[in-house]
N, C-alpha and C positions, 0 to 999 in steps of 0.2 A: 519709228516704233518699236517697242520693247516687243522681243517673244512672244509670240502667241501659242497656246497649248490648241492646235486643232484636231480634233475628230474628223475626219473626211468619209462620210458613208456613202459613198457612190457605189452603185452596183454594175461595177464594170469590172473586166479583168485587168490586172496589176501592169499587164504589158502596156494598158493605152497610158497610164500616168508617166512612162517611160518618154511620151512625146510631149514636144512643145510647142508652141504655136507654129501654125503652116505660114508658108509664103503668102504674099499680099495675095486679096483677091480672092483666098479661101477662108470658109465657113473659120472662125473662130481665131484669125489672124490679129495680130497686135500693130501690124505695120499702119503707119501714118502718113497720109500722101502730103506732099511739100505744101500743097494751097489748102490744107486745112486752115479752117478759120479757129481751131485750140490754139496756134502759133501766136504769141502776143509778141514776142523777138527773137534776134538770130543774135548769135554771137558779133562781138564787135573786136572782138583782139584776139592774134593766135601768134604762138611762138614756138616753132616745131625743132624738134632733134631727131633727126633720121639716124639710121641705124645702117649698118653695113647691106650690100645688094646681097652678098651670101657669106651668110656668119660665119661659115666653114672655111672661106677667102676673103678675109678682110681686106689685102691689098688688091680686090678688084674695085674698092673704092663704096664711095658713100652713097644712098637713094636719096633721091629726092633732088635731084638738080633739074632745074626746068618747072617744078613743081611748088610754089613758093608757098609759104603759109598764110600770106593775103588770101589766097584762092579759098579759105576757110571761112572767111569773114562774110557774112550775110547770106542771102537766100542760097540754096542749092542750085548748082550747075548740070548737076549730072554727072557724065563719063568723063569730059577734060578738068572741070574746074574744082579739082581736087589738090591735096597736098599728099605727100606718098612718103611712108613711115619708114620702109624697109624693114629688116630684119630686128626687130625689138626697140625700135626707135617710137618716138612719142612727141605728142603735140598736145599743147596745152593753151585754152581757148577762156578769153573772160567775157563779160557782160556788162552792158550799161547798167544793170539794175541786178543785184543777186537773186537766183533762183532761192524759191524757198520751198516747203512741204505742205502740200494741200492733198487733197483724195485723187487717187489715181495719178497716173503718171505726170512729170514735173517738167522732163525735157526729152528729146528725141535726136539720136545721133543717125546721121546721113553717111552712106557709103556709096560706091560706084558698083555693087555687083549688079549680074546680069544670069539670065536662065539659058541653061545649056539648050542651043536647039535640037539635039539630036537626042535628049534625055530629060522630057518633062518631070518638072517635079524638082529637078538637081541644079544649084545655081553656083558659079563662080563667086565665092566669099571669102576675102582676106580678113581674117578674124581680128578684134582687138578688143582688149579689156577697158574699162571704163571707170574711172578713179573722179572723188570729189573732193573739194577742200572748201573750207570757209576762211583760212588765212593766205592762201596761196604755199603754205611750206610744210604740212602735214596732208597727205592724202590717203583716203580709203577708197576700198575696191569695192563697186560690185561683186556679190557672189555670182561667179560665171558658172554654168554646165555643161560639158560636150559629152553627145553620147556618141559621138562619132569613132569607129571603129580606129583602133591602132596598131593591126597586127600589118597592116599595107601601108608605105607611106603615099599619100595622094600628091601626084605629079603636080608641077607646073601649073599646068590649066586643067586641072582636077576640081570637080565639083562636090559640093553639099548639100545634104536636104535639111533646110531650116527648120523642120521637128525637130534635129538632133540636137540644137543647140539653143542656149537660154542666157539673157544678159551679154551677149556679145555685141559689140559696137556696130558689126557688119551682118546682121542677121537677114535683111532686104535689100531687094535691088533697088538699084539707082533710082532716085527721087521718091522714097520710101523710107520713113524714117523707123529706128527702133526706140521704144519708148522705154525709159527707166522712172521708177519709182523710187525717191529717197527714203521709203518705209523700208526698201529690202537693204539697204545700207545698214550694217549692225552700229547701234549706238555706242558712242566714243566720248569721253567729255570734250578731246579737240577737236569735233566736227559740229558745227551748229547746220543743221538740216535746214534753219530757215535764214541761213543768209551763207548760200553757195556761190563764192565768189569765181573758182575755178573748176572746170571739167577737165580733165586728161583723157586722151584715150591711149593705149600704150600697145603697139603692136604685138600680136603671136605669133611667136616665132614657131612656125608649123612643121618644123622638122622632128621625127618623133624618135631620133635618138637621145638616148639620154643623156649626153655629152650636151645636146642644146635646147632641149626642148622645153616649153614653158609647160603649166599643169593650170588646171582649171580648180575650182573652188574646192571641191573634191578629192583632190590629187588626182586626177586623171591628165595624164599628156593628151595636150590638144595638136589634131592633124587637122592642117589646112592646106592650101595648096604650096609648095616647096618643091624645088627652088623656082625663085623667081628673078634671076639674074640679071636685072636691067633698073636703068634709073627710077622706073613708075612702079617699082616692087613694094611688096608689104600692103599693110592696112590705107587704103584710100580716103583718107577723110573729106567730106564735101563740106559739110555742116554740121551747127549745133543749133536746132530750134528750142526756144523756152516755150513752156507750156503754163508755168506759173513763176512770177518773180514778185517783187516785193513791190516794184510801181503799181500793177495791176492787182494783185491780191495781196493787199499791205494788214488783213486783220486774220491771225491765223483763229480757229476755234478758241474760245477762252473755256474757263471753269469744267472744262472734263480730261480725266486721269486715263488711261492705257494701262491696265491690268495683266501682267506677264501672267498671273495665274488661275486668270478666268478661261472656262472653256466654252468653245462655240463647235456645235456642228450644224454642217448647211448640207441637205442631200434633197432630193437627188442633185450630183453633179458629175458631169454636166446634165443640165436639166434641160427638159422640152417645153413642157406645159406648167410647171409650178414650182417653187422649193419651199422646204419647212426648215427653222430655223429654231436649234435649242440652244440655250447657255446655262449656265450654273450662276449666273449673275444674282446676286443678293436682293437684288430689287428685278422688279418685273421690267420688259422691255417695252421701252418709250417710245422710241422710232427705230426703222428702217429706211437707209435710203442706198439706192443702188446710182452707181455710177458710171457711164462709159469709159474708156480708156483715154479719153480726152478732157476727161474729168467734169465731164458734161452730168448733171442730174435727171437722170431719166426715169425714176420711179422712187414714192415715198409713201412708208404705209405705217402703220401701229400695228399691224397683222404681224404673227409669225409665219403665217401661212400666207404667199405671195403666188398671183397670178403672173408669170412672165411671158405668155403665149402670144403677146402681141409684141414683144422686143426682137431687134434684128438680133440674127445669129453673130455670136462673137464673145469677147470677153469683158466681165464686168466687175465691179468693186462693191461690195457690201459693206456699210457699216451699220452697226448695231449699237444705240445708245442705249445705256439701262439705266441712265439718271448720273450714276458715278461712275460709270466705266462707258468708254466706248471700244467695240472691238470689230476689226475690219479683214476680211476674207476674199479671196477672189472666186468667182464663178464662172462656170461656161455655161451659156445658153447656145443650144442647138439649133 
């Protein structure tokens, strides 16, 4: 999707907007259970290229021994059925049918994180960037954001609040996938979002030393548990679940163009009982549709003031059809 100019008119403190979706089971989470009916397929192939167990001491050996790439194929297994990427390593997965871009998330990545028993709401998460390709050669990264502090290094068994990270492969605990919407990847002539053949996960080197650290899409160093100098270190890729692929969703919407110069205002956001939609479309709003994070249509209307009081709390996607333009935005129902 081309960049939309969005006006958010939520009557909440700005600090709230620094927080992203919370842990699995919490209102507003985007976590997807492995047994969700939204998944239509799973990865059928994986090639892993693990990094060192400790990037500051490469002679200590490479990660991943005893954790084969074949563990990533098919349904997630949880704690032990993973491949371990080490510091800065990567794994590239493929599919029987290419992933395609449809409303809402298009695939989800599973890791094997877990909650800290002594600190509720904090999770051991080894982070990874996610990239996609439609030719197996040119890869494009989802814009990931970390709000985790960078003053103090998180230790080898340290934990992270999921609300402080966005678009990393390992936001949630084991058996809960992190969803990814292809609309969030910047457009590029070398990327066909309706024919994604490869998904790549690249371990975040959690070391905040400038000599070794990796940076998010906003230029912030990413702080995650480090060092973890053993074979199972680094991001632990468990599975990649497909939500939209060409086999099951062969026909993209036709005859509608997305216009980057059209403005959309959705308020309040977050919402409790209703939302109002205002646009600067040259034509009037013809239809408003709301989708769940699994891509299920939950509401359709021709009105611009919509009652959402009967929807379950969580994250939804709104598509506004103005006839010659379609606009998409995310809204949170509390």
